[in-house]
C-alpha positions in Angstrom: 38.7 36.3 -31.9 39.5 38.9 -34.4 37.8 42.3 -34.4 37.6 44.5 -37.5 36.1 47.9 -37.7 34.4 49.7 -40.6 32.6 53.0 -41.1 29.5 53.6 -43.3 31.5 53.7 -46.5 32.9 50.3 -45.7 29.5 48.5 -45.6 30.2 46.0 -48.4 33.7 45.3 -47.0 32.2 44.8 -43.5 29.7 42.2 -44.8 32.5 40.5 -46.8 34.7 40.4 -43.7 31.9 38.9 -41.6 31.3 36.2 -44.2 35.0 35.2 -44.3 36.1 32.5 -41.9 38.8 33.7 -39.4 42.2 32.2 -39.9 43.1 32.2 -36.2 40.4 31.6 -33.7 36.8 30.4 -33.9 35.0 33.6 -34.3 35.2 37.0 -36.0 33.7 40.2 -34.7 32.9 42.9 -37.3 31.9 46.4 -36.1 30.2 48.6 -38.6 29.9 52.2 -37.2 27.2 53.6 -39.4 25.3 56.2 -37.4 23.0 57.3 -40.2 22.3 53.9 -41.8 19.1 53.1 -39.9 18.0 56.6 -39.1 16.8 57.4 -42.6 19.2 60.4 -42.7 21.7 58.5 -44.9 20.5 57.4 -48.4 21.1 53.7 -48.5 21.6 52.1 -52.0 19.0 49.4 -52.7 21.7 46.9 -53.4 23.4 47.7 -50.0 20.1 47.4 -48.2 19.5 44.0 -49.9 23.0 42.8 -48.9 22.4 43.7 -45.3 19.0 41.9 -45.3 20.5 38.8 -46.9 23.3 38.8 -44.4 20.9 39.1 -41.5 18.8 36.2 -42.8 21.8 33.9 -43.3 24.4 35.1 -40.8 27.3 32.7 -40.5 27.9 31.0 -37.1 31.5 32.1 -37.0 30.8 35.9 -37.1 29.2 38.6 -35.1 28.2 41.7 -37.0 27.8 44.7 -34.6 26.0 47.6 -36.3 26.3 50.9 -34.4 23.5 53.3 -35.3 22.8 56.7 -33.7 19.1 56.3 -34.1 16.8 53.7 -35.6 13.8 54.8 -37.7 11.6 51.7 -37.1 9.4 52.7 -40.0 12.1 52.1 -42.6 12.1 48.8 -44.4 15.8 48.1 -43.7 15.3 48.7 -40.0 12.1 46.6 -39.9 13.9 43.6 -41.4 16.8 43.9 -39.1 14.5 44.2 -36.1 13.0 40.8 -37.0 16.3 39.1 -37.8 18.7 40.5 -35.3 19.2 41.3 -31.6 18.8 45.0 -31.1 20.2 46.5 -28.0 19.2 50.1 -27.2 22.2 51.9 -25.5 20.6 55.3 -25.3 21.0 57.1 -22.0 17.8 57.7 -20.0 16.4 61.2 -20.1 16.8 63.2 -16.9 13.2 62.6 -15.8 13.7 58.8 -16.3 16.9 58.5 -14.2 15.3 57.8 -10.8 13.3 54.9 -12.4 16.4 53.6 -14.1 18.4 53.8 -10.9 15.6 52.0 -8.9 15.5 49.2 -11.5 19.3 48.8 -11.4 19.3 48.8 -7.6 16.6 46.0 -7.7 18.9 44.0 -10.0 21.6 44.3 -7.3 19.2 43.1 -4.6 18.7 46.6 -3.1 15.3 48.0 -2.2 15.8 51.7 -2.9 13.2 54.2 -1.7 12.0 56.7 -4.4 13.6 59.6 -2.6 16.9 57.8 -2.5 16.8 57.1 -6.3 15.9 60.8 -6.8 18.9 61.8 -4.6 21.3 59.7 -6.7 19.8 61.1 -9.9 20.2 64.6 -8.6 23.9 63.9 -7.8 24.9 62.2 -11.0 22.6 63.7 -13.6 22.2 61.4 -16.6 25.6 59.7 -16.2 24.5 56.0 -16.0 28.0 54.8 -15.4 28.4 57.0 -12.4 25.0 56.0 -11.1 26.0 52.3 -11.5 29.2 52.9 -9.6 27.3 54.6 -6.7 24.9 51.7 -6.6 27.8 49.2 -6.5 29.2 51.2 -3.5 25.9 51.1 -1.7 25.6 47.3 -2.4 29.0 46.9 -0.8 28.1 49.0 2.2 24.8 47.1 2.9 25.6 44.3 5.3 28.5 45.9 7.0 28.4 48.4 9.8 28.4 51.7 8.2 28.5 54.9 10.2 27.9 58.3 8.8 31.6 58.8 8.4 32.1 55.6 6.4 29.3 56.5 4.0 30.5 60.1 3.6 34.0 58.9 2.8 33.0 56.0 0.6 30.2 57.4 -1.5 29.6 61.1 -1.2 32.2 62.1 -3.8 29.7 61.6 -6.6 28.8 65.2 -6.8 29.8 68.3 -4.9 27.2 69.4 -2.3 25.6 66.0 -2.1 26.1 63.6 0.8 24.7 60.4 2.1 23.2 59.6 5.5 22.6 56.4 7.2 19.6 55.6 9.4 17.0 53.1 10.2 13.6 53.3 8.5 14.7 55.5 5.6 17.5 53.2 4.3 18.2 50.9 1.5 17.4 47.3 2.4 19.5 44.6 0.7 19.8 40.9 0.4 23.5 41.1 1.1 24.2 40.4 4.7 27.3 40.6 6.8 28.4 37.0 7.8 27.3 36.2 11.3 24.9 39.1 11.7 22.0 41.1 10.2 22.6 43.8 7.6 22.1 47.4 8.4 20.2 49.7 6.0 22.0 52.5 4.3 19.9 55.6 3.4 20.4 58.6 1.2 19.8 62.2 1.8 21.5 65.5 1.6 24.0 66.0 4.3 
């Protein structure tokens, strides 16, 4: 699989590259980094907008065109047509007030039942860093199901942010589907140390 990268000025070249069959391999990936293209901040020539629409309607099977945009103005005709014809993945970070809900939903995907105060504690520790929050949830998932004393949790997880620690305890912990072989899992709870 070949990967080619283009910026906004290379729009036509990016579409040409995506239409061209790869010489080596089955697929071609073309990345078009065009932060202003769908936001309405960059004036898009009508012929370029038409070319993007035509490509989206008749995209070849051998290519994947990845369009990176800083923001999408869903009121613009180009954005509307792409929303209908393409898969749109919003990669924006959650706002600070949305982090506890984001953390709780990610925990649920990992099979963890995270109390709201625990999600808030993680959010307080990591801010809006979703990567760091995901790593802390992965650590918790690994801890659930093995015997974890306060020292284990402090050592394994508390380094997320200075001044924040983790506590274990029955009744206020995270419940998980992951269980230690041969025995029940023990909940791990969050709180400031």
